[in-house]
C-alpha positions in Angstrom: -13.7 31.1 20.8 -17.2 32.3 20.2 -20.1 31.0 22.2 -22.0 28.2 20.4 -24.9 30.4 19.4 -22.4 32.8 17.8 -20.6 30.3 15.6 -20.8 31.1 11.9 -20.8 28.6 9.1 -17.1 29.4 8.6 -16.3 28.7 12.2 -18.0 25.3 11.9 -16.1 24.5 8.7 -12.8 25.4 10.4 -13.7 23.1 13.3 -14.4 20.2 11.0 -11.2 20.8 9.1 -9.2 20.5 12.3 -9.8 16.8 11.9 -7.4 15.7 9.2 -9.4 12.4 8.8 -13.1 12.3 9.4 -13.4 9.1 11.4 -12.9 10.5 14.9 -15.4 13.4 14.6 -17.8 11.0 12.8 -17.5 8.7 15.8 -18.4 11.5 18.2 -21.3 12.7 16.0 -22.8 9.2 15.7 -22.7 8.8 19.5 -24.4 12.1 19.8 -27.2 10.7 17.6 -27.7 7.5 19.4 -27.0 8.5 23.0 -28.5 11.2 25.2 -25.2 12.2 26.7 -23.0 14.4 24.5 -19.7 13.0 23.5 -18.7 16.5 22.3 -17.5 17.4 25.8 -14.3 19.2 24.6 -16.6 21.5 22.5 -18.8 22.2 25.6 -15.8 23.1 27.6 -14.3 25.4 25.0 -17.6 27.0 24.1 -18.8 27.4 27.8 -22.2 26.1 26.7 -23.6 22.7 25.8 -24.0 22.2 22.0 -27.4 23.2 20.9 -29.3 21.0 18.4 -28.7 23.5 15.7 -25.0 23.6 16.4 -24.7 19.8 16.3 -26.7 19.8 13.1 -24.4 22.4 11.6 -21.3 20.3 12.6 -22.9 17.2 11.2 -23.7 18.8 7.9 -20.2 20.1 7.5 -18.8 16.7 8.5 -20.9 15.0 5.9 -19.5 17.3 3.2 -16.0 16.7 4.4 -16.4 12.9 4.7 -17.9 12.6 1.2 -15.0 14.5 -0.3 -12.4 12.6 1.7 -13.8 9.2 0.7 -13.9 10.0 -3.0 -10.3 11.3 -2.8 -9.3 8.1 -1.0 -10.8 6.0 -3.8 -9.1 8.0 -6.5 -5.8 8.3 -4.6 -5.6 5.7 -1.9 -3.4 6.8 1.1 -1.5 3.7 2.2 -1.4 5.1 5.8 -5.2 4.9 6.0 -6.5 1.4 6.9 -9.2 0.0 4.6 -11.4 -0.5 7.7 -11.3 3.3 8.4 -12.8 4.0 5.0 -15.6 1.6 5.6 -16.2 3.1 9.1 -16.6 6.6 7.5 -19.0 5.0 5.0 -21.1 3.5 7.8 -21.3 6.9 9.6 -22.6 8.4 6.4 -25.2 5.6 6.4 -26.1 6.4 10.1 -26.6 10.1 9.1 -28.8 9.1 6.1 -26.2 10.8 3.9 -25.5 8.0 1.4 -27.6 9.8 -1.3 -25.2 12.7 -1.0 -22.3 10.3 -1.4 -23.9 8.7 -4.4 -24.6 12.1 -6.0 -21.0 13.3 -5.5 -19.6 9.9 -6.7 -21.7 10.1 -9.8 -20.5 13.6 -10.6 -16.9 12.7 -10.1 -17.2 9.6 -12.3 -18.9 11.8 -15.0 -16.0 14.3 -14.8 -13.6 11.3 -15.2 -11.7 12.4 -12.1 -12.5 9.0 -10.8 -12.8 5.7 -12.6 -15.3 2.9 -11.8 -12.4 0.5 -11.6 -10.9 2.6 -8.8 -14.2 2.5 -6.9 -14.8 -1.2 -7.2 -11.2 -1.9 -6.2 -11.8 0.2 -3.0 -14.9 -2.0 -2.3 -12.9 -5.2 -2.7 -11.6 -6.1 0.7 -11.0 -9.0 3.1 -14.3 -10.0 4.6 -12.8 -9.8 8.0 -13.1 -6.0 7.7 -16.8 -6.5 7.4 -17.0 -8.8 10.5 -16.5 -12.2 9.0 -14.2 -13.7 11.6 -14.0 -17.0 9.7 -12.5 -15.4 6.6 -8.8 -15.8 5.9 -6.7 -12.6 5.7 -6.0 -13.5 2.1 -9.7 -13.8 1.1 -11.3 -11.1 -1.1 -14.9 -9.9 -1.5 -16.5 -7.3 -3.7 -19.0 -5.6 -1.4 -21.9 -5.3 -3.9 -24.6 -4.0 -1.5 -22.5 -1.1 -0.3 -21.4 -0.4 -3.8 -25.0 -0.2 -5.0 -25.7 2.5 -2.4 -22.6 4.4 -3.6 -22.7 4.3 -7.4 -25.9 4.7 -9.4 -27.1 1.4 -10.9 -26.8 2.6 -14.5 -23.2 3.5 -14.0 -22.5 0.2 -12.3 -23.9 -1.6 -15.3 -22.6 0.6 -18.1 -19.4 2.4 -17.3 -16.3 0.9 -18.9 -13.8 -0.9 -16.7 -10.0 -0.9 -17.2 -8.6 -4.1 -18.7 -7.2 -6.7 -16.4 -3.5 -6.5 -15.9 -0.8 -9.1 -15.5 -0.4 -9.9 -11.8 2.2 -12.1 -10.2 0.9 -15.3 -8.7 0.9 -15.5 -4.9 0.3 -18.5 -2.7 -2.6 -18.9 -0.3 -0.6 -17.4 2.6 0.4 -14.1 0.8 -1.7 -11.0 0.9 -3.2 -10.1 -2.5 -1.3 -7.4 -4.4 -3.0 -4.2 -5.6 -3.1 -5.6 -9.2 -4.8 -8.8 -7.9 -7.4 -6.9 -6.0 -8.2 -4.8 -9.1 -8.4 -7.9 -11.3 -10.7 -9.6 -8.7 -12.9 -6.5 -8.6 -13.2 -6.3 -12.4 -13.9 -10.0 -12.8 -16.6 -10.1 -10.2 -18.3 -6.9 -11.3 -18.4 -8.3 -14.9 -19.9 -11.5 -13.6 -22.4 -9.6 -11.5 -23.5 -7.6 -14.6 -24.5 -10.8 -16.3 -26.7 -11.9 -13.4 -29.9 -10.4 -12.0 -28.6 -7.8 -9.5 -31.5 -8.5 -7.2 -30.3 -12.1 -6.8 -26.8 -11.0 -5.7 -27.6 -8.3 -3.2 -27.4 -10.5 -0.1 -24.2 -12.2 -1.2 
């Protein structure tokens, strides 16, 4: 393996691609940002030199691109083996790295190309509040996370893009987890309701 100062952009990209899902490397990079001690010890050992600031920046930039693509793909084609909490953790790491504008730009382009629907995005942002730290929420509760959604999708698209019609969904009792159809129906209903209100008044809810 080349010394850190000899790594090319291609080497960095290959390193990032070794992580099938971006959460673990994102965790290491965010620790690198907030702590003086490097959590990238395995890279130090392999490279025989501590990561330089330019090397860490290159890895972070490559990770951001990978994480953005991964998230959008997860929204379009959810992998049932990936916990919903993991997707939100990756979103939070993008926020830590001030990369949400890149996520919003990529999301906008993918929506414009119709490779992704707004309905799919808002369904991905409809989760049990427990994932967001509300320990009092029931596992069956749902919430459309408008503040995060507004930082991910441009306002004009949130207000104007068409939504898929609600589908028939089987009724479940209060002890059963919501089905995929119920989550989508909940998302569509609550976004339509939000559109009729002043967005500024709903941001904190």
